[in-house]
C-alpha positions, -999 to 999 in steps of 0.1 A, spaced: 300 -312 524 288 -332 494 258 -309 490 280 -278 492 303 -293 466 274 -300 443 260 -265 448 295 -251 440 297 -272 408 262 -262 398 271 -225 403 302 -229 383 283 -245 355 257 -217 355 285 -191 354 301 -210 325 268 -212 306 262 -175 312 296 -166 299 290 -188 268 257 -172 262 271 -137 265 300 -145 242 276 -160 216 255 -128 217 287 -108 212 297 -130 182 262 -126 168 264 -88 170 299 -88 157 292 -109 126 264 -85 116 285 -54 121 307 -57 90 303 -68 54 340 -70 47 353 -106 47 388 -97 58 375 -77 88 351 -105 95 379 -130 98 397 -108 123 365 -103 144 360 -141 144 394 -146 159 389 -119 185 355 -131 197 358 -169 193 390 -169 214 369 -159 243 349 -191 241 369 -218 224 389 -236 251 412 -255 229 449 -253 221 442 -249 184 412 -241 163 407 -232 127 381 -221 101 386 -238 67 367 -222 38 355 -241 7 371 -233 -26 343 -241 -51 366 -241 -81 391 -266 -68 368 -285 -44 394 -280 -16 393 -266 19 415 -237 26 428 -228 61 415 -193 64 415 -184 102 440 -204 123 447 -199 160 476 -222 168 513 -224 175 517 -235 139 492 -209 125 517 -193 100 525 -227 85 488 -237 83 472 -206 70 465 -209 33 472 -246 32 447 -266 11 430 -299 21 411 -320 -5 375 -328 3 372 -362 19 408 -362 34 410 -363 71 383 -355 96 378 -320 83 375 -333 47 351 -360 58 329 -334 76 329 -312 45 320 -342 22 293 -356 45 281 -323 61 279 -340 95 298 -330 127 325 -353 142 335 -356 178 367 -375 180 380 -377 216 410 -398 205 419 -393 168 442 -424 168 411 -446 171 392 -428 144 398 -442 109 388 -409 93 418 -391 108 448 -383 86 481 -373 100 492 -355 68 488 -320 82 505 -329 115 535 -342 95 535 -311 73 536 -285 102 551 -306 130 521 -308 152 505 -336 173 467 -338 171 451 -358 199 414 -349 199 392 -330 174 357 -317 173 347 -305 138 315 -291 124 303 -280 90 297 -243 84 267 -240 61 240 -216 53 207 -225 35 222 -259 25 252 -242 10 285 -255 24 308 -226 33 335 -246 50 342 -264 83 353 -253 118 374 -274 141 389 -275 176 421 -294 181 434 -305 216 415 -293 246 434 -268 268 433 -291 298 443 -321 276 410 -338 283 389 -352 255 363 -329 239 327 -337 249 292 -331 236 291 -296 252 321 -286 231 303 -300 200 272 -280 207 291 -248 214 311 -251 182 280 -258 162 264 -226 176 294 -205 167 295 -221 132 259 -211 126 267 -175 134 298 -175 113 279 -190 83 254 -162 85 281 -135 87 302 -149 58 271 -154 36 260 -118 42 295 -105 35 298 -126 3 263 -115 -10 272 -79 -3 305 -83 -22 286 -99 -52 261 -71 -53 288 -44 -50 307 -62 -78 277 -59 -101 273 -22 -93 309 -13 -100 316 -37 -129 310 -33 -167 288 -62 -178 305 -66 -212 342 -65 -203 344 -75 -167 365 -44 -160 353 -16 -137 328 9 -150 335 46 -155 317 56 -123 338 34 -101 370 44 -120 364 80 -109 363 68 -72 394 46 -77 414 75 -92 405 97 -62 417 70 -38 449 62 -57 458 99 -63 453 106 -26 476 76 -17 502 88 -43 502 123 -27 504 109 8 534 86 2 551 108 -25 550 82 -52 542 83 -89 509 73 -106 503 69 -143 470 71 -162 465 55 -196 437 62 -220 431 36 -248 408 38 -278 404 11 -304 412 23 -339 385 21 -366 362 1 -343 331 15 -360 341 -5 -391 340 -37 -371 304 -30 -362 295 -18 -397 312 -47 -415 305 -76 -391 276 -65 -369 273 -54 -333 274 -89 -319 309 -93 -333 318 -58 -320 305 -66 -285 324 -99 -285 356 -80 -295 352 -55 -267 346 -82 -242 377 -102 -252 400 -72 -254 387 -61 -220 395 -95 -206 430 -94 -222 437 -61 -205 424 -75 -172 448 -105 -175 478 -86 -186 479 -57 -161 494 -62 -126 474 -71 -95 479 -36 -82 466 -19 -114 430 -10 -122 413 -13 -156 380 2 -166 358 6 -196 354 43 -200 327 42 -226 321 27 -261 354 13 -273 375 34 -249 394 20 -219 414 35 -191 441 21 -168 452 34 -134 488 23 -127 497 30 -90 534 36 -81 543 38 -117 563 66 -134 562 73 -171 590 49 -180 573 21 -162 539 29 -178 555 31 -212 570 -4 -208 537 -19 -198 517 -1 -224 541 -12 -252 533 -48 -243 496 -40 -243 498 -23 -277 515 -54 -292 489 -76 -275 460 -57 -292 476 -56 -326 482 -93 -326 448 -102 -313 425 -118 -339 388 -126 -335 374 -154 -356 337 -149 -364 311 -177 -366 315 -175 -404 352 -181 -401 363 -145 -409 392 -130 -390 388 -96 -375 415 -75 -359 421 -40 -347 448 -17 -333 446 8 -305 458 43 -296 473 50 -262 479 82 -242 499 82 -210 500 110 -183 518 108 -150 515 123 -116 534 143 -104 558 144 -134 532 159 -158 504 173 -137 495 177 -100 458 171 -100 431 147 -111 413 169 -137 445 177 -156 457 141 -154 425 129 -171 425 157 -196 462 151 -206 460 114 -210 428 117 -231 443 145 -253 475 125 -259 454 95 -269 434 116 -294 466 130 -309 477 94 -317 443 87 -333 445 119 -354 480 110 -367 495 75 -368 470 54 -348 484 21 -334 508 41 -312 517 55 -278 521 92 -269 533 109 -237 550 141 -228 
């Protein structure tokens, strides 16, 4: 009987190891199947749930700017409360793992001095055991991954630690690839000088947003902007000052438009804005604020000279003015040039 029991336990262990290996292979394939970070997070949830036998687990990503961990993927009864929550580096077991880049196996957190109950108190949860590992790629810390409370309420063991470490390695590769792709794509679609989108990508964005506007029967406005007498800035102060002015004004546009809007440098000293779900009245209100912003902007040169410009704006809207992309661009551009040929420092629309 004892031998049969041992054989049965061995067989169960082999089946479990085989399942773990198969799931790891699936995770590996999954994480190389997409270069979109949001989709990657969803795939992590789907595949990791097959393998992580815990009541709660989470992936916390490192925010380089604030030096905090952010709960990005959370599978837990308190997931909605935890997702997006920030944890300072060094705080709690997850913070300690991020700071020291070493894994932690804590079968009983109450006997581990690194444990902090702050998150438990925040979301009304009771943590009993934790296994937490760093997620890093080529010595670059991406975040940490942790399991909390085993499904059978037993303490986590070395096998859980090894399994989580293997998953973390796959996730690190997937996230690193996705981020690198995103950086390369950003370079391709972004204007180097202003940080706005370039003209090529603006064309793609307009196609997408017009298609969406047509599908949902909503308005869209297009704004063409040209800086007045900008040639005089280059002639009188040099191209370095002119480039700096374009850069700073581009950044001002980027900061002042809404998150749903798109700004692009169309060429030279000309800019263009796509305003989704915005009719002419809404566009005029936003553009009026931008016109005042440009006219009040002052650049101080290295020699202490103050340089300022104004801008001419043309607004065209779909479907109030036109019903297609070509006519929308042509109308906004023509209206902008009418301002330049007359008053300058103004706004024109039909």
